[in-house]
N, CA, C and O atoms as a GROMACS GRO file, in nm:
protein
  564
    1MET      N    1   0.062  -0.104  -0.004
    1MET     CA    2  -0.032  -0.040   0.023
    1MET      C    3   0.087   0.126  -0.022
    1MET      O    4   0.067   0.216  -0.104
    2LYS      N    5   0.200   0.106   0.071
    2LYS     CA    6   0.262   0.221   0.101
    2LYS      C    7   0.369   0.264  -0.076
    2LYS      O    8   0.419   0.366  -0.124
    3ASN      N    9   0.363   0.172  -0.101
    3ASN     CA   10   0.447   0.179  -0.233
    3ASN      C   11   0.367   0.240  -0.348
    3ASN      O   12   0.426   0.297  -0.439
    4LEU      N   13   0.173   0.226  -0.343
    4LEU     CA   14   0.059   0.299  -0.438
    4LEU      C   15   0.116   0.462  -0.462
    4LEU      O   16   0.155   0.527  -0.559
    5ARG      N   17   0.091   0.494  -0.283
    5ARG     CA   18   0.126   0.658  -0.341
    5ARG      C   19   0.218   0.722  -0.381
    5ARG      O   20   0.202   0.842  -0.402
    6TYR      N   21   0.322   0.669  -0.398
    6TYR     CA   22   0.445   0.648  -0.553
    6TYR      C   23   0.382   0.662  -0.670
    6TYR      O   24   0.423   0.763  -0.727
    7LEU      N   25   0.304   0.607  -0.728
    7LEU     CA   26   0.242   0.560  -0.830
    7LEU      C   27   0.156   0.696  -0.907
    7LEU      O   28   0.191   0.702  -1.025
    8PRO      N   29   0.090   0.768  -0.884
    8PRO     CA   30   0.126   0.913  -0.987
    8PRO      C   31   0.271   0.984  -0.981
    8PRO      O   32   0.285   1.071  -1.068
    9LEU      N   33   0.380   0.965  -0.899
    9LEU     CA   34   0.480   1.056  -0.960
    9LEU      C   35   0.547   0.981  -1.032
    9LEU      O   36   0.587   1.044  -1.130
   10ILE      N   37   0.584   0.857  -1.031
   10ILE     CA   38   0.590   0.762  -1.113
   10ILE      C   39   0.599   0.756  -1.251
   10ILE      O   40   0.699   0.744  -1.321
   11ILE      N   41   0.414   0.773  -1.298
   11ILE     CA   42   0.323   0.759  -1.392
   11ILE      C   43   0.390   0.932  -1.475
   11ILE      O   44   0.411   0.960  -1.593
   12MET      N   45   0.408   1.036  -1.314
   12MET     CA   46   0.415   1.200  -1.421
   12MET      C   47   0.578   1.205  -1.459
   12MET      O   48   0.634   1.281  -1.538
   13ALA      N   49   0.620   1.126  -1.400
   13ALA     CA   50   0.767   1.135  -1.455
   13ALA      C   51   0.800   1.088  -1.620
   13ALA      O   52   0.868   1.135  -1.711
   14ALA      N   53   0.720   0.979  -1.603
   14ALA     CA   54   0.720   0.912  -1.729
   14ALA      C   55   0.704   0.953  -1.805
   14ALA      O   56   0.800   0.965  -1.882
   15LEU      N   57   0.578   1.006  -1.844
   15LEU     CA   58   0.484   1.115  -1.924
   15LEU      C   59   0.614   1.220  -1.958
   15LEU      O   60   0.676   1.216  -2.064
   16LEU      N   61   0.632   1.280  -1.887
   16LEU     CA   62   0.719   1.445  -1.872
   16LEU      C   63   0.874   1.363  -1.924
   16LEU      O   64   0.960   1.434  -1.976
   17LEU      N   65   0.895   1.248  -1.911
   17LEU     CA   66   1.014   1.244  -2.019
   17LEU      C   67   0.991   1.191  -2.121
   17LEU      O   68   1.081   1.194  -2.205
   18GLY      N   69   0.882   1.133  -2.150
   18GLY     CA   70   0.868   1.020  -2.270
   18GLY      C   71   0.814   1.186  -2.399
   18GLY      O   72   0.820   1.168  -2.521
   19SER      N   73   0.761   1.352  -2.329
   19SER     CA   74   0.770   1.438  -2.399
   19SER      C   75   0.902   1.473  -2.425
   19SER      O   76   0.951   1.459  -2.537
   20CYS      N   77   0.956   1.512  -2.343
   20CYS     CA   78   1.085   1.534  -2.337
   20CYS      C   79   1.135   1.468  -2.477
   20CYS      O   80   1.155   1.547  -2.569
   21ASN      N   81   1.152   1.366  -2.494
   21ASN     CA   82   1.234   1.277  -2.586
   21ASN      C   83   1.202   1.319  -2.717
   21ASN      O   84   1.292   1.324  -2.800
   22LYS      N   85   1.095   1.348  -2.746
   22LYS     CA   86   1.016   1.366  -2.857
   22LYS      C   87   1.071   1.499  -2.892
   22LYS      O   88   1.125   1.520  -3.001
   23ASP      N   89   1.057   1.610  -2.778
   23ASP     CA   90   1.123   1.766  -2.802
   23ASP      C   91   1.252   1.759  -2.859
   23ASP      O   92   1.305   1.834  -2.941
   24ASP      N   93   1.295   1.657  -2.805
   24ASP     CA   94   1.477   1.633  -2.852
   24ASP      C   95   1.492   1.608  -2.992
   24ASP      O   96   1.568   1.662  -3.073
   25GLU      N   97   1.414   1.524  -3.006
   25GLU     CA   98   1.422   1.462  -3.157
   25GLU      C   99   1.392   1.548  -3.252
   25GLU      O  100   1.457   1.555  -3.356
   26HIS      N  101   1.267   1.637  -3.218
   26HIS     CA  102   1.263   1.775  -3.282
   26HIS      C  103   1.357   1.862  -3.336
   26HIS      O  104   1.392   1.892  -3.450
   27LYS      N  105   1.402   1.908  -3.181
   27LYS     CA  106   1.537   1.975  -3.173
   27LYS      C  107   1.675   1.950  -3.301
   27LYS      O  108   1.733   2.029  -3.375
   28LYS      N  109   1.690   1.783  -3.276
   28LYS     CA  110   1.735   1.748  -3.345
   28LYS      C  111   1.747   1.725  -3.478
   28LYS      O  112   1.847   1.693  -3.543
   29ALA      N  113   1.609   1.749  -3.522
   29ALA     CA  114   1.595   1.699  -3.698
   29ALA      C  115   1.615   1.850  -3.697
   29ALA      O  116   1.724   1.886  -3.742
   30VAL      N  117   1.512   1.971  -3.645
   30VAL     CA  118   1.568   2.104  -3.694
   30VAL      C  119   1.698   2.116  -3.735
   30VAL      O  120   1.736   2.125  -3.852
   31GLN      N  121   1.784   2.115  -3.611
   31GLN     CA  122   1.945   2.097  -3.567
   31GLN      C  123   1.989   2.065  -3.728
   31GLN      O  124   2.034   2.152  -3.803
   32THR      N  125   1.977   1.983  -3.751
   32THR     CA  126   2.029   1.876  -3.878
   32THR      C  127   1.963   1.956  -4.022
   32THR      O  128   2.056   1.967  -4.102
   33LEU      N  129   1.864   2.000  -4.066
   33LEU     CA  130   1.810   2.064  -4.131
   33LEU      C  131   1.865   2.174  -4.200
   33LEU      O  132   1.878   2.193  -4.321
   34CYS      N  133   1.900   2.256  -4.082
   34CYS     CA  134   1.930   2.337  -4.090
   34CYS      C  135   2.107   2.394  -4.074
   34CYS      O  136   2.162   2.503  -4.087
   35SER      N  137   2.154   2.252  -4.040
   35SER     CA  138   2.300   2.284  -4.082
   35SER      C  139   2.407   2.208  -4.195
   35SER      O  140   2.520   2.163  -4.175
   36ARG      N  141   2.325   2.210  -4.321
   36ARG     CA  142   2.327   2.167  -4.442
   36ARG      C  143   2.287   2.230  -4.494
   36ARG      O  144   2.192   2.297  -4.454
   37LEU      N  145   2.346   2.242  -4.628
   37LEU     CA  146   2.308   2.281  -4.750
   37LEU      C  147   2.240   2.125  -4.839
   37LEU      O  148   2.313   2.026  -4.851
   38TRP      N  149   2.144   2.126  -4.876
   38TRP     CA  150   2.048   1.961  -4.956
   38TRP      C  151   2.073   2.052  -5.126
   38TRP      O  152   2.054   2.153  -5.194
   39SER      N  153   2.117   1.947  -5.118
   39SER     CA  154   2.117   1.904  -5.318
   39SER      C  155   2.010   1.855  -5.352
   39SER      O  156   1.948   1.832  -5.248
   40SER      N  157   1.939   1.817  -5.456
   40SER     CA  158   1.858   1.747  -5.507
   40SER      C  159   1.970   1.625  -5.635
   40SER      O  160   2.028   1.645  -5.741
   41HIS      N  161   1.951   1.510  -5.549
   41HIS     CA  162   2.063   1.413  -5.644
   41HIS      C  163   1.952   1.314  -5.689
   41HIS      O  164   1.995   1.241  -5.779
   42THR      N  165   1.839   1.292  -5.660
   42THR     CA  166   1.761   1.138  -5.739
   42THR      C  167   1.595   1.248  -5.714
   42THR      O  168   1.545   1.280  -5.606
   43VAL      N  169   1.552   1.276  -5.834
   43VAL     CA  170   1.445   1.272  -5.802
   43VAL      C  171   1.318   1.197  -5.924
   43VAL      O  172   1.321   1.220  -6.045
   44THR      N  173   1.241   1.131  -5.874
   44THR     CA  174   1.141   1.053  -5.959
   44THR      C  175   0.981   1.166  -5.941
   44THR      O  176   0.939   1.254  -5.866
   45ASP      N  177   0.961   1.129  -5.999
   45ASP     CA  178   0.786   1.119  -6.063
   45ASP      C  179   0.722   1.069  -6.111
   45ASP      O  180   0.719   1.051  -6.232
   46ASN      N  181   0.618   1.013  -5.994
   46ASN     CA  182   0.568   0.892  -6.028
   46ASN      C  183   0.630   0.783  -6.072
   46ASN      O  184   0.600   0.732  -6.180
   47GLY      N  185   0.736   0.731  -5.985
   47GLY     CA  186   0.831   0.607  -6.001
   47GLY      C  187   0.926   0.654  -6.063
   47GLY      O  188   1.038   0.615  -6.030
   48LEU      N  189   0.912   0.758  -6.177
   48LEU     CA  190   1.014   0.728  -6.339
   48LEU      C  191   1.146   0.833  -6.258
   48LEU      O  192   1.107   0.913  -6.173
   49PRO      N  193   1.230   0.830  -6.275
   49PRO     CA  194   1.307   0.935  -6.331
   49PRO      C  195   1.294   1.022  -6.387
   49PRO      O  196   1.288   1.012  -6.509
   50SER      N  197   1.284   1.154  -6.321
   50SER     CA  198   1.261   1.284  -6.376
   50SER      C  199   1.313   1.310  -6.441
   50SER      O  200   1.434   1.294  -6.420
   51LEU      N  201   1.255   1.401  -6.635
   51LEU     CA  202   1.292   1.440  -6.740
   51LEU      C  203   1.316   1.549  -6.725
   51LEU      O  204   1.412   1.586  -6.792
   52VAL      N  205   1.250   1.661  -6.637
   52VAL     CA  206   1.230   1.756  -6.627
   52VAL      C  207   1.374   1.837  -6.536
   52VAL      O  208   1.349   1.929  -6.458
   53ASP      N  209   1.495   1.798  -6.556
   53ASP     CA  210   1.626   1.866  -6.492
   53ASP      C  211   1.572   1.967  -6.411
   53ASP      O  212   1.549   1.944  -6.292
   54CYS      N  213   1.547   2.100  -6.474
   54CYS     CA  214   1.518   2.276  -6.468
   54CYS      C  215   1.445   2.257  -6.377
   54CYS      O  216   1.507   2.325  -6.296
   55MET      N  217   1.334   2.207  -6.302
   55MET     CA  218   1.278   2.176  -6.266
   55MET      C  219   1.252   2.121  -6.097
   55MET      O  220   1.160   2.124  -6.015
   56TYR      N  221   1.377   2.079  -6.104
   56TYR     CA  222   1.439   1.973  -5.978
   56TYR      C  223   1.579   2.032  -5.954
   56TYR      O  224   1.629   2.034  -5.842
   57ALA      N  225   1.620   2.064  -6.027
   57ALA     CA  226   1.779   2.050  -5.991
   57ALA      C  227   1.807   2.159  -5.896
   57ALA      O  228   1.890   2.232  -5.948
   58ASP      N  229   1.774   2.200  -5.781
   58ASP     CA  230   1.768   2.267  -5.678
   58ASP      C  231   1.834   2.188  -5.574
   58ASP      O  232   1.845   2.068  -5.550
   59GLU      N  233   1.897   2.366  -5.484
   59GLU     CA  234   1.942   2.332  -5.334
   59GLU      C  235   1.844   2.429  -5.244
   59GLU      O  236   1.786   2.535  -5.268
   60LEU      N  237   1.850   2.338  -5.122
   60LEU     CA  238   1.775   2.400  -5.064
   60LEU      C  239   1.845   2.434  -4.909
   60LEU      O  240   1.927   2.361  -4.853
   61THR      N  241   1.794   2.554  -4.860
   61THR     CA  242   1.852   2.550  -4.719
   61THR      C  243   1.760   2.614  -4.621
   61THR      O  244   1.686   2.704  -4.659
   62PHE      N  245   1.758   2.578  -4.511
   62PHE     CA  246   1.700   2.622  -4.412
   62PHE      C  247   1.748   2.654  -4.278
   62PHE      O  248   1.820   2.592  -4.201
   63ASN      N  249   1.681   2.785  -4.268
   63ASN     CA  250   1.737   2.872  -4.159
   63ASN      C  251   1.656   2.850  -3.982
   63ASN      O  252   1.534   2.841  -3.969
   64THR      N  253   1.736   2.845  -3.885
   64THR     CA  254   1.648   2.847  -3.749
   64THR      C  255   1.560   2.923  -3.731
   64THR      O  256   1.502   2.879  -3.632
   65ASN      N  257   1.495   3.039  -3.773
   65ASN     CA  258   1.392   3.125  -3.772
   65ASN      C  259   1.294   3.084  -3.863
   65ASN      O  260   1.194   3.154  -3.882
   66GLY      N  261   1.316   2.946  -3.938
   66GLY     CA  262   1.190   2.967  -4.017
   66GLY      C  263   1.197   2.990  -4.207
   66GLY      O  264   1.125   2.947  -4.297
   67GLY      N  265   1.337   3.087  -4.204
   67GLY     CA  266   1.327   3.100  -4.373
   67GLY      C  267   1.396   3.003  -4.391
   67GLY      O  268   1.416   2.906  -4.318
   68GLY      N  269   1.456   3.044  -4.552
   68GLY     CA  270   1.549   2.982  -4.605
   68GLY      C  271   1.537   2.992  -4.750
   68GLY      O  272   1.440   3.052  -4.796
   69ASN      N  273   1.642   2.930  -4.844
   69ASN     CA  274   1.593   2.983  -4.958
   69ASN      C  275   1.620   2.868  -5.020
   69ASN      O  276   1.693   2.784  -4.966
   70ARG      N  277   1.550   2.843  -5.168
   70ARG     CA  278   1.561   2.741  -5.290
   70ARG      C  279   1.597   2.812  -5.366
   70ARG      O  280   1.549   2.923  -5.392
   71HIS      N  281   1.750   2.726  -5.446
   71HIS     CA  282   1.856   2.828  -5.553
   71HIS      C  283   1.819   2.687  -5.645
   71HIS      O  284   1.831   2.571  -5.608
   72TYR      N  285   1.764   2.742  -5.793
   72TYR     CA  286   1.734   2.653  -5.900
   72TYR      C  287   1.886   2.706  -5.968
   72TYR      O  288   1.923   2.817  -6.005
   73ARG      N  289   1.967   2.544  -5.964
   73ARG     CA  290   2.048   2.526  -6.021
   73ARG      C  291   2.075   2.554  -6.241
   73ARG      O  292   2.153   2.592  -6.328
   74LEU      N  293   1.933   2.493  -6.214
   74LEU     CA  294   1.917   2.496  -6.376
   74LEU      C  295   1.787   2.548  -6.353
   74LEU      O  296   1.718   2.533  -6.252
   75LYS      N  297   1.748   2.636  -6.496
   75LYS     CA  298   1.666   2.745  -6.490
   75LYS      C  299   1.517   2.689  -6.639
   75LYS      O  300   1.548   2.691  -6.758
   76CYS      N  301   1.404   2.656  -6.603
   76CYS     CA  302   1.364   2.646  -6.705
   76CYS      C  303   1.342   2.778  -6.809
   76CYS      O  304   1.374   2.788  -6.928
   77ASP      N  305   1.294   2.850  -6.741
   77ASP     CA  306   1.315   3.005  -6.870
   77ASP      C  307   1.393   3.090  -6.769
   77ASP      O  308   1.410   3.104  -6.648
   78PRO      N  309   1.432   3.141  -6.890
   78PRO     CA  310   1.600   3.269  -6.859
   78PRO      C  311   1.476   3.325  -6.718
   78PRO      O  312   1.471   3.286  -6.602
   79ASP      N  313   1.414   3.399  -6.770
   79ASP     CA  314   1.325   3.513  -6.672
   79ASP      C  315   1.313   3.467  -6.539
   79ASP      O  316   1.306   3.546  -6.445
   80ASP      N  317   1.310   3.317  -6.520
   80ASP     CA  318   1.241   3.301  -6.393
   80ASP      C  319   1.399   3.313  -6.260
   80ASP      O  320   1.516   3.309  -6.298
   81PRO      N  321   1.354   3.328  -6.104
   81PRO     CA  322   1.467   3.395  -5.998
   81PRO      C  323   1.559   3.265  -6.011
   81PRO      O  324   1.512   3.153  -6.028
   82GLU      N  325   1.665   3.286  -6.004
   82GLU     CA  326   1.736   3.191  -5.932
   82GLU      C  327   1.754   3.134  -5.835
   82GLU      O  328   1.793   3.017  -5.823
   83ASN      N  329   1.722   3.225  -5.736
   83ASN     CA  330   1.665   3.225  -5.609
   83ASN      C  331   1.521   3.209  -5.556
   83ASN      O  332   1.429   3.251  -5.626
   84VAL      N  333   1.506   3.173  -5.482
   84VAL     CA  334   1.314   3.223  -5.444
   84VAL      C  335   1.343   3.170  -5.271
   84VAL      O  336   1.386   3.061  -5.233
   85PRO      N  337   1.315   3.254  -5.214
   85PRO     CA  338   1.320   3.273  -5.058
   85PRO      C  339   1.180   3.190  -4.995
   85PRO      O  340   1.066   3.212  -5.035
   86LEU      N  341   1.208   3.113  -4.912
   86LEU     CA  342   1.112   2.981  -4.817
   86LEU      C  343   1.092   3.039  -4.668
   86LEU      O  344   1.151   3.123  -4.599
   87GLN      N  345   0.966   2.939  -4.649
   87GLN     CA  346   0.943   2.958  -4.580
   87GLN      C  347   0.859   2.814  -4.521
   87GLN      O  348   0.762   2.753  -4.567
   88TRP      N  349   0.953   2.788  -4.385
   88TRP     CA  350   0.924   2.566  -4.363
   88TRP      C  351   0.869   2.590  -4.251
   88TRP      O  352   0.840   2.701  -4.205
   89SER      N  353   0.847   2.450  -4.186
   89SER     CA  354   0.832   2.382  -4.040
   89SER      C  355   0.796   2.290  -4.066
   89SER      O  356   0.748   2.258  -4.175
   90LEU      N  357   0.819   2.187  -3.918
   90LEU     CA  358   0.880   2.092  -3.956
   90LEU      C  359   0.756   2.031  -3.827
   90LEU      O  360   0.738   2.088  -3.720
   91SER      N  361   0.680   1.901  -3.874
   91SER     CA  362   0.615   1.858  -3.762
   91SER      C  363   0.665   1.793  -3.666
   91SER      O  364   0.752   1.707  -3.683
   92PRO      N  365   0.597   1.839  -3.506
   92PRO     CA  366   0.661   1.794  -3.357
   92PRO      C  367   0.704   1.645  -3.374
   92PRO      O  368   0.754   1.594  -3.275
   93ASP      N  369   0.688   1.550  -3.512
   93ASP     CA  370   0.701   1.438  -3.498
   93ASP      C  371   0.849   1.419  -3.586
   93ASP      O  372   0.927   1.323  -3.586
   94ALA      N  373   0.856   1.547  -3.660
   94ALA     CA  374   0.981   1.511  -3.773
   94ALA      C  375   0.935   1.449  -3.921
   94ALA      O  376   1.019   1.442  -4.011
   95ARG      N  377   0.793   1.404  -3.942
   95ARG     CA  378   0.740   1.360  -4.042
   95ARG      C  379   0.689   1.422  -4.106
   95ARG      O  380   0.612   1.341  -4.159
   96THR      N  381   0.666   1.520  -4.152
   96THR     CA  382   0.574   1.627  -4.206
   96THR      C  383   0.691   1.769  -4.229
   96THR      O  384   0.741   1.823  -4.130
   97LEU      N  385   0.728   1.823  -4.395
   97LEU     CA  386   0.798   1.910  -4.377
   97LEU      C  387   0.737   2.004  -4.492
   97LEU      O  388   0.751   1.995  -4.614
   98SER      N  389   0.649   2.118  -4.396
   98SER     CA  390   0.617   2.233  -4.511
   98SER      C  391   0.712   2.339  -4.534
   98SER      O  392   0.805   2.388  -4.470
   99VAL      N  393   0.648   2.361  -4.664
   99VAL     CA  394   0.756   2.468  -4.736
   99VAL      C  395   0.640   2.557  -4.842
   99VAL      O  396   0.555   2.522  -4.923
  100SER      N  397   0.674   2.645  -4.808
  100SER     CA  398   0.588   2.769  -4.805
  100SER      C  399   0.708   2.856  -4.897
  100SER      O  400   0.825   2.865  -4.860
  101ASN      N  401   0.638   2.932  -5.054
  101ASN     CA  402   0.712   3.060  -5.143
  101ASN      C  403   0.618   3.089  -5.177
  101ASN      O  404   0.519   3.028  -5.138
  102PHE      N  405   0.607   3.195  -5.264
  102PHE     CA  406   0.542   3.296  -5.312
  102PHE      C  407   0.545   3.242  -5.473
  102PHE      O  408   0.642   3.170  -5.498
  103GLU      N  409   0.468   3.264  -5.565
  103GLU     CA  410   0.472   3.263  -5.669
  103GLU      C  411   0.405   3.364  -5.744
  103GLU      O  412   0.315   3.312  -5.810
  104GLY      N  413   0.411   3.463  -5.756
  104GLY     CA  414   0.381   3.613  -5.772
  104GLY      C  415   0.380   3.640  -5.638
  104GLY      O  416   0.463   3.634  -5.547
  105ASP      N  417   0.179   3.693  -5.658
  105ASP     CA  418   0.156   3.703  -5.528
  105ASP      C  419   0.075   3.632  -5.410
  105ASP      O  420   0.014   3.667  -5.308
  106GLN      N  421   0.116   3.474  -5.497
  106GLN     CA  422  -0.028   3.375  -5.411
  106GLN      C  423   0.136   3.301  -5.328
  106GLN      O  424   0.257   3.307  -5.353
  107LYS      N  425   0.066   3.248  -5.243
  107LYS     CA  426   0.170   3.206  -5.165
  107LYS      C  427   0.128   3.026  -5.182
  107LYS      O  428   0.017   2.978  -5.157
  108LYS      N  429   0.243   2.955  -5.227
  108LYS     CA  430   0.219   2.779  -5.224
  108LYS      C  431   0.326   2.722  -5.123
  108LYS      O  432   0.445   2.741  -5.099
  109THR      N  433   0.203   2.625  -5.065
  109THR     CA  434   0.281   2.546  -4.955
  109THR      C  435   0.264   2.391  -4.971
  109THR      O  436   0.161   2.324  -4.974
  110THR      N  437   0.374   2.359  -4.979
  110THR     CA  438   0.359   2.228  -4.998
  110THR      C  439   0.414   2.132  -4.867
  110THR      O  440   0.515   2.148  -4.798
  111GLN      N  441   0.337   2.052  -4.860
  111GLN     CA  442   0.342   1.903  -4.721
  111GLN      C  443   0.413   1.830  -4.833
  111GLN      O  444   0.386   1.810  -4.951
  112MET      N  445   0.534   1.791  -4.738
  112MET     CA  446   0.652   1.656  -4.796
  112MET      C  447   0.657   1.606  -4.664
  112MET      O  448   0.666   1.662  -4.554
  113LYS      N  449   0.646   1.447  -4.713
  113LYS     CA  450   0.639   1.373  -4.624
  113LYS      C  451   0.811   1.319  -4.594
  113LYS      O  452   0.893   1.288  -4.681
  114VAL      N  453   0.821   1.320  -4.504
  114VAL     CA  454   0.972   1.296  -4.431
  114VAL      C  455   1.046   1.157  -4.400
  114VAL      O  456   1.068   1.111  -4.288
  115PHE      N  457   1.088   1.082  -4.560
  115PHE     CA  458   1.108   0.955  -4.509
  115PHE      C  459   1.230   0.935  -4.425
  115PHE      O  460   1.249   0.839  -4.350
  116SER      N  461   1.324   1.052  -4.450
  116SER     CA  462   1.487   0.998  -4.414
  116SER      C  463   1.530   1.141  -4.378
  116SER      O  464   1.517   1.232  -4.460
  117LEU      N  465   1.573   1.156  -4.276
  117LEU     CA  466   1.678   1.287  -4.208
  117LEU      C  467   1.767   1.266  -4.161
  117LEU      O  468   1.773   1.205  -4.054
  118SER      N  469   1.888   1.319  -4.241
  118SER     CA  470   2.045   1.242  -4.146
  118SER      C  471   2.101   1.350  -4.172
  118SER      O  472   2.038   1.443  -4.223
  119ARG      N  473   2.273   1.364  -4.132
  119ARG     CA  474   2.366   1.444  -4.214
  119ARG      C  475   2.399   1.433  -4.322
  119ARG      O  476   2.504   1.482  -4.365
  120THR      N  477   2.292   1.346  -4.412
  120THR     CA  478   2.402   1.329  -4.508
  120THR      C  479   2.258   1.307  -4.593
  120THR      O  480   2.292   1.280  -4.708
  121THR      N  481   2.167   1.307  -4.586
  121THR     CA  482   2.030   1.264  -4.661
  121THR      C  483   1.905   1.300  -4.618
  121THR      O  484   1.866   1.258  -4.509
  122LEU      N  485   1.835   1.371  -4.685
  122LEU     CA  486   1.724   1.458  -4.691
  122LEU      C  487   1.606   1.367  -4.823
  122LEU      O  488   1.614   1.363  -4.946
  123GLU      N  489   1.480   1.291  -4.698
  123GLU     CA  490   1.473   1.195  -4.860
  123GLU      C  491   1.293   1.252  -4.815
  123GLU      O  492   1.246   1.234  -4.703
  124VAL      N  493   1.222   1.315  -4.925
  124VAL     CA  494   1.139   1.323  -4.875
  124VAL      C  495   0.981   1.328  -5.024
  124VAL      O  496   0.997   1.308  -5.145
  125GLU      N  497   0.874   1.354  -4.967
  125GLU     CA  498   0.825   1.295  -5.118
  125GLU      C  499   0.646   1.366  -5.102
  125GLU      O  500   0.611   1.354  -4.985
  126TYR      N  501   0.548   1.424  -5.179
  126TYR     CA  502   0.482   1.532  -5.175
  126TYR      C  503   0.453   1.517  -5.326
  126TYR      O  504   0.543   1.504  -5.408
  127THR      N  505   0.294   1.518  -5.363
  127THR     CA  506   0.223   1.553  -5.450
  127THR      C  507   0.175   1.661  -5.501
  127THR      O  508   0.111   1.744  -5.437
  128ASN      N  509   0.215   1.674  -5.680
  128ASN     CA  510   0.185   1.802  -5.687
  128ASN      C  511   0.046   1.842  -5.748
  128ASN      O  512  -0.064   1.796  -5.719
  129GLU      N  513   0.081   1.950  -5.848
  129GLU     CA  514  -0.061   2.017  -5.847
  129GLU      C  515  -0.148   1.934  -5.932
  129GLU      O  516  -0.263   1.903  -5.903
  130GLU      N  517  -0.072   1.892  -6.060
  130GLU     CA  518  -0.096   1.749  -6.185
  130GLU      C  519  -0.138   1.639  -6.115
  130GLU      O  520  -0.211   1.558  -6.172
  131GLY      N  521  -0.083   1.613  -5.933
  131GLY     CA  522  -0.132   1.473  -5.858
  131GLY      C  523   0.006   1.348  -5.887
  131GLY      O  524  -0.008   1.237  -5.836
  132HIS      N  525   0.119   1.375  -5.962
  132HIS     CA  526   0.221   1.334  -5.963
  132HIS      C  527   0.283   1.371  -5.796
  132HIS      O  528   0.289   1.468  -5.719
  133VAL      N  529   0.320   1.234  -5.800
  133VAL     CA  530   0.384   1.201  -5.744
  133VAL      C  531   0.559   1.208  -5.691
  133VAL      O  532   0.599   1.092  -5.686
  134ILE      N  533   0.624   1.265  -5.668
  134ILE     CA  534   0.731   1.368  -5.618
  134ILE      C  535   0.863   1.236  -5.521
  134ILE      O  536   0.874   1.176  -5.414
  135HIS      N  537   0.893   1.244  -5.578
  135HIS     CA  538   0.968   1.141  -5.469
  135HIS      C  539   1.115   1.222  -5.500
  135HIS      O  540   1.168   1.229  -5.610
  136THR      N  541   1.174   1.290  -5.354
  136THR     CA  542   1.298   1.351  -5.346
  136THR      C  543   1.427   1.339  -5.251
  136THR      O  544   1.422   1.368  -5.131
  137VAL      N  545   1.562   1.287  -5.327
  137VAL     CA  546   1.674   1.294  -5.220
  137VAL      C  547   1.734   1.343  -5.270
  137VAL      O  548   1.763   1.334  -5.390
  138TYR      N  549   1.790   1.450  -5.144
  138TYR     CA  550   1.872   1.531  -5.110
  138TYR      C  551   2.002   1.478  -5.078
  138TYR      O  552   1.994   1.394  -4.988
  139ASN      N  553   2.116   1.496  -5.120
  139ASN     CA  554   2.239   1.507  -5.044
  139ASN      C  555   2.250   1.637  -4.945
  139ASN      O  556   2.201   1.749  -4.961
  140GLY      N  557   2.348   1.578  -4.816
  140GLY     CA  558   2.328   1.711  -4.718
  140GLY      C  559   2.471   1.747  -4.770
  140GLY      O  560   2.539   1.659  -4.823
  141MET      N  561   2.516   1.871  -4.756
  141MET     CA  562   2.662   1.948  -4.792
  141MET      C  563   2.696   1.997  -4.670
  141MET      O  564   2.800   2.061  -4.655
   0.00000   0.00000   0.00000
């Protein structure tokens, strides 16, 4: 019976430690994301290699303040900007990366499923406006 009075404290401590671990995982993922330049390496469109290099030959940088930059190594149209500022956020479980940028006056947001995030690899997937599933592997530099 004496042991039961400590049970609520033990449960509370376990819950707090569990939530700290999730916070730590999120912080580690954000730190990893922001510590690298991410260069696209492999892009597939509906499971097939992408044939439109200019649309996906890009480099991403993420800043800790939620800002960042998309640098297009190749441009489809010479009038397109080479660099596009972006805003980003990472879900608490680090499984969804939300990236927004402006195309003209309209804000465009893409929700990407994160398959892998390490010091060397960022692997994401999203569905574009045409319904194509775009799977991209970025190398961390």
